[in-house]
C-alpha positions, 0 to 999 in steps of 0.5 A, spaced: 489 352 746 486 357 741 480 352 739 478 351 746 478 358 748 474 360 742 469 354 744 469 357 751 467 364 748 461 361 744 458 358 750 459 364 755 460 370 751 455 374 747 458 374 740 452 377 736 456 384 735 463 382 732 469 386 734 465 390 740 467 391 747 465 395 753 468 401 753 467 407 758 465 414 755 465 420 758 461 425 754 455 424 749 454 428 743 447 427 741 445 430 734 438 433 734 434 432 728 427 435 725 424 431 719 431 429 717 434 436 718 439 437 723 437 442 728 443 442 734 448 438 737 449 437 744 455 435 748 453 432 755 458 429 760 456 422 762 461 421 768 460 425 774 464 425 781 461 419 784 465 414 778 471 418 779 470 421 771 470 414 768 463 414 765 459 408 764 460 403 759 457 401 753 458 395 748 461 399 742 466 398 736 473 396 738 479 395 734 487 395 737 491 401 734 498 402 736 501 409 733 496 409 726 490 413 725 485 408 726 478 411 727 473 407 731 465 407 729 460 410 733 464 412 739 471 414 739 476 420 743 475 427 743 480 428 738 477 423 733 470 425 734 470 433 735 477 434 733 479 438 739 486 438 742 488 439 749 494 442 752 498 436 751 496 433 744 499 435 738 494 439 734 496 437 727 496 430 729 489 431 732 487 434 725 489 427 722 485 424 727 478 428 726 479 427 718 479 420 718 473 419 723 469 424 719 471 419 713 469 413 716 462 416 718 461 418 710 463 411 708 458 408 713 453 412 711 454 411 704 455 403 704 449 398 702 448 396 710 446 403 712 442 406 706 435 406 710 439 407 717 437 414 719 442 414 724 448 413 719 444 418 714 444 423 720 451 423 722 453 423 715 450 429 714 453 432 720 460 431 718 459 433 711 456 439 713 462 441 718 457 441 724 462 440 729 464 447 729 457 448 732 458 444 738 460 448 744 466 446 747 466 445 755 471 448 760 474 442 762 476 436 757 482 431 755 483 429 748 483 422 750 476 422 753 471 418 749 465 421 746 459 416 745 455 418 738 447 419 738 442 421 734 435 424 737 437 420 744 439 413 741 446 411 741 449 410 734 452 403 736 445 400 737 444 402 729 442 395 726 447 397 720 453 398 725 455 390 726 455 388 718 459 395 716 464 394 722 465 387 720 467 389 713 471 395 716 475 390 720 477 385 715 479 391 710 484 394 716 486 387 719 485 382 714 489 379 709 484 380 703 484 372 702 480 366 704 483 360 707 482 354 712 482 357 719 487 354 724 482 354 729 475 352 726 477 349 720 473 352 716 474 356 709 473 364 711 476 370 710 483 370 714 486 376 719 493 379 718 493 381 725 488 379 731 484 386 731 481 386 739 486 387 745 485 385 752 485 390 757 492 391 760 490 391 767 488 383 766 495 381 764 501 382 769 507 386 766 503 389 760 504 396 760 497 398 756 492 394 752 495 387 749 494 382 744 495 375 744 498 374 737 502 380 734 507 379 729 508 386 726 515 385 724 518 380 720 523 378 726 517 376 730 514 371 725 516 364 722 521 364 716 521 372 717 514 373 715 510 378 717 503 378 720 499 371 721 501 367 714 503 361 718 498 362 724 491 363 719 485 365 724 479 367 721 475 374 723 470 370 726 475 366 731 479 372 732 473 376 735 471 370 739 478 369 741 479 376 744 472 375 747 473 369 751 480 370 753 478 377 756 472 374 759 476 368 762 481 373 765 476 378 768 472 372 772 476 372 779 472 366 781 476 362 776 483 365 776 489 364 780 494 370 781 501 371 781 506 376 781 508 376 773 502 372 771 495 370 771 492 364 770 485 362 768 482 355 768 475 352 766 472 346 766 468 342 760 462 337 762 465 336 769 462 329 772 466 329 779 468 335 784 474 339 783 478 342 789 482 347 785 480 353 789 483 349 795 490 350 792 490 358 794 485 357 801 485 350 803 480 348 808 484 343 813 478 338 814 476 338 807 483 336 805 484 331 810 477 328 808 480 328 801 487 325 802 484 320 807 477 318 805 476 311 802 476 314 795 483 314 792 485 315 784 488 308 783 482 304 786 477 307 782 474 305 775 476 311 772 484 310 774 484 306 767 481 311 763 485 317 765 485 319 758 478 319 757 473 325 757 467 322 760 468 325 767 470 332 764 476 336 762 480 341 765 483 347 762 488 352 764 492 358 761 497 362 764 499 369 761 504 375 762 505 381 759 511 384 755 509 391 753 503 390 748 504 383 747 501 377 751 506 371 753 503 364 754 507 362 760 503 355 761 497 351 758 494 345 761 489 340 758 488 334 762 482 330 764 479 332 770 480 326 774 487 327 773 487 334 776 484 331 782 489 326 783 494 331 782 491 336 787 491 330 792 498 328 791 500 336 792 497 336 799 500 329 800 507 331 798 507 337 802 503 335 808 507 337 814 507 336 822 506 343 825 511 345 830 505 348 834 498 344 836 494 350 833 498 350 826 496 347 819 498 341 816 497 343 809 498 350 806 496 355 800 500 356 795 500 364 796 503 362 803 508 357 801 510 363 796 511 368 801 515 364 806 520 364 800 522 371 801 526 374 807 524 373 814 524 379 819 525 376 826 524 383 829 517 383 826 515 376 826 513 376 819 515 375 812 517 381 808 511 383 803 511 381 796 511 388 794 517 390 798 524 390 793 528 387 799 524 381 799 529 377 795 523 373 792 523 371 785 517 374 781 515 367 778 514 363 784 507 363 785 506 361 777 511 355 778 508 353 785 501 353 781 505 349 775 508 344 780 501 343 783 497 342 777 502 338 773 505 334 779 512 337 777 518 337 782 520 344 784 525 347 780 533 346 782 533 354 782 527 354 787 530 349 791 537 352 792 533 359 793 529 356 799 535 353 802 539 359 802 533 363 805 533 358 811 540 359 812 540 366 811 534 367 816 536 362 821 528 360 821 524 354 819 517 354 820 511 349 818 511 352 811 518 352 809 519 345 812 513 343 807 516 346 801 522 342 803 518 336 804 515 337 797 522 338 794 524 331 797 518 327 795 519 329 788 526 329 787 528 325 781 535 324 785 532 321 791 536 314 792 531 311 797 524 309 793 520 312 799 517 318 800 519 323 806 514 322 812 510 328 814 513 328 821 519 325 825 521 318 822 525 315 827 527 309 822 530 314 817 537 313 816 540 318 811 546 321 815 544 329 813 537 327 816 540 325 822 545 331 823 539 335 823 535 331 828 542 332 832 542 339 831 535 340 834 536 336 840 543 340 842 539 346 841 533 344 845 539 342 850 542 349 850 535 352 851 533 348 857 540 349 860 539 356 860 532 358 861 531 355 868 526 359 871 526 355 877 533 356 878 536 357 885 537 365 886 544 363 890 547 360 883 553 364 881 551 362 874 543 364 874 545 371 872 549 369 866 543 364 864 538 369 864 543 374 859 544 369 854 544 373 847 547 368 842 544 361 842 547 355 839 542 356 833 544 363 832 552 361 832 551 355 827 545 354 824 547 358 817 553 353 816 550 347 819 546 345 813 552 345 808 557 343 813 554 340 819 560 336 822 563 343 825 557 345 829 555 338 831 562 337 834 562 344 838 555 342 840 557 336 843 563 339 847 559 344 849 553 339 851 558 337 857 556 344 861 549 344 859 548 337 862 552 340 868 547 346 869 541 341 868 543 337 874 546 343 878 539 346 878 535 339 880 533 337 873 536 331 872 530 327 869 531 332 863 538 331 863 537 324 862 532 325 857 537 329 853 542 324 854 538 318 851 536 322 845 543 324 843 545 317 844 540 314 840 541 319 834 549 318 835 547 310 835 544 311 828 549 315 825 554 310 827 550 305 823 551 309 817 557 311 813 558 317 817 556 325 816 559 327 809 564 333 809 560 337 805 552 337 804 549 337 797 543 341 795 539 334 797 543 333 803 541 340 806 534 339 805 534 333 809 538 336 814 533 342 815 527 337 815 530 333 820 531 339 824 524 341 823 521 334 825 525 333 831 523 340 834 515 338 832 516 331 835 514 334 842 510 340 845 517 344 846 512 350 847 510 347 854 517 344 856 521 348 861 527 351 857 523 351 850 526 355 845 521 360 843 519 361 836 514 365 832 507 362 831 507 359 825 500 362 823 501 367 817 501 374 821 500 378 814 495 377 808 
């Protein structure tokens, strides 16, 4: 993994100035000279109201520092560069910061790298002569604002002596003092004891501040209770490239997949075939249907026998999360591109579902599927947002769905149980939830029958739980039709009662029917006599005959099996729910008299 990130950095990142990163600077301290003598020092603001005080960014020497006194060259905070402390800063600590920074400047100006560097010599003289006291202090500043050093208008970080001196300085602070074989590049080079450069915390969900990929700053974290990177030898050059490559990957929105607790960056190497990875989040229905049902199929191409070869391109994906100042690897994927395309194709094939409405979607994006694993608000006709604490949606869901899609893995049992729990609690099944149920069943390791669940109603499916779900749906539709007769005779004494029906058969029994369908179906069968009577009494004998045939056909299929189980296990509950949805989606219930109203399946929120 480290090797491929470094290779990416060498191809896409500027590594000419090691251990440099773009950082925002709010002030510039410009040292003015005349014939080598310092004449004045001007402190001018770089930030204005238009950028909300952030200031422009410059590629300056950077290093990861926690609570230590670690000055940075050419640009650092007000505490380090000027020795000023605001009302929140510790005055004694600020004096230590400033003293360390002045010492760093002196070592730079006195090094062999800066002998003929006028910028380094001028700054060395400035701090040696304590000219900081001559700098006029502005009315408003904070100790943590960054100051960019310059000499006669030229930024100090642009000096030619900065890269070699800073490279040696990083090795002095973060190196082991020895050379060895680098784990990443395989060359004998000076080794690091710690990864010097951090990654911005805003790029790593869960990180409270800047974070590093490999951090073994206590013995308890290291192999064999060893501190530092003794068992993970990384040279200084690869350490710089590793941080640069990782930050560049996480910053590119076009190649990142975002979750609540993670961020996934992916990239391709020598791609010879197109990839549809963007469709995982925002599927184009026509494009995906062409992918699924075109002549091309992975098992019918010459590439099928060469899935382990790299000739058609390679796919890499890194999923990271944060824990304070550490970066945690959630997942690492490395596979041939043709295998990825096959997995994406199977992902859509396994969850494609017949929509309940004519304008519904057969395939869904991962974020939409993750959204439906939260609590459903029936009053508002939408799922609770991701940021709502009452959503009852695990934070790892998006990451887990990405993993299932990219690796062609089954849904974890805990996620399947959570989905069934939410469906039962909400009393709501839509196309997205049915798609996840179908995906779970198609990828279940405990499936007894060696065939997949179809996208729509399967009249030949003999699983008792699936048939029970179909039967429950027909009974619910029968009750809805009987109690929603808009053309009923107004003289009918039951007409007012029909219009005031508040609790439906689904409301009463759906929550427990998936787990124990027998009670709900027996009660529904007894109540069906009254519902058939209402249909015939209101002149809808044809509709009554239709429902009678439906019930008779499903009961006949159930009688041919071992009967309904007393209690459904998790997979049987999924079968029940899918059978229920398939039966409801098998006909245009939206236009039939007495159709049970359901919210539209299209997402109503982002």
